[in-house]
C-alpha positions in Angstrom: 45.3 48.5 25.8 46.3 51.1 23.1 43.8 49.5 20.7 41.1 49.9 23.3 42.1 53.5 23.9 41.9 54.2 20.1 38.4 52.7 20.0 37.3 54.9 22.9 38.7 58.0 21.3 37.0 57.2 18.0 33.7 56.6 19.8 34.0 59.9 21.7 34.8 61.8 18.6 31.8 60.4 16.8 29.5 61.3 19.8 30.9 64.8 19.9 30.4 65.3 16.2 26.9 64.0 16.5 26.1 66.3 19.4 27.5 69.3 17.6 25.5 68.6 14.5 22.3 68.2 16.5 22.9 71.5 18.4 23.9 73.5 15.4 21.2 72.2 13.1 18.5 72.2 15.8 18.8 75.9 16.3 17.5 77.9 19.1 14.3 77.4 21.0 11.2 78.7 19.2 10.4 82.4 19.8 13.8 83.5 21.0 15.2 87.0 20.4 17.8 87.7 17.6 20.5 88.5 20.2 19.9 85.1 21.8 20.3 83.3 18.5 23.6 85.1 17.8 24.9 84.1 21.2 23.7 80.6 20.8 25.6 80.0 17.5 28.7 81.8 18.8 28.6 79.4 21.8 28.2 76.4 19.6 31.2 77.5 17.5 33.3 78.2 20.6 32.6 74.7 22.0 33.4 73.1 18.6 36.7 74.9 18.3 37.7 73.8 21.9 36.7 70.2 21.2 38.6 70.2 17.9 41.7 71.6 19.7 41.4 68.9 22.4 41.0 66.1 19.8 44.0 67.4 17.8 46.2 67.5 21.0 45.1 64.0 22.0 45.8 62.7 18.5 49.2 64.4 18.4 50.1 62.8 21.8 49.3 59.3 20.4 
């Protein structure tokens, strides 16, 4: 069971990293205002920080 859990955690980490890359590199929708772009990237960074914290806490518990 622990081996399966490790596999699932690795799979989820990879999916999260892929999603973050797609969002941050994809940018904002075409024609958006500068303020929207600033908020978009601040949001991406905030989510990434939270996901990293969750991953670190999960790894520390294992």
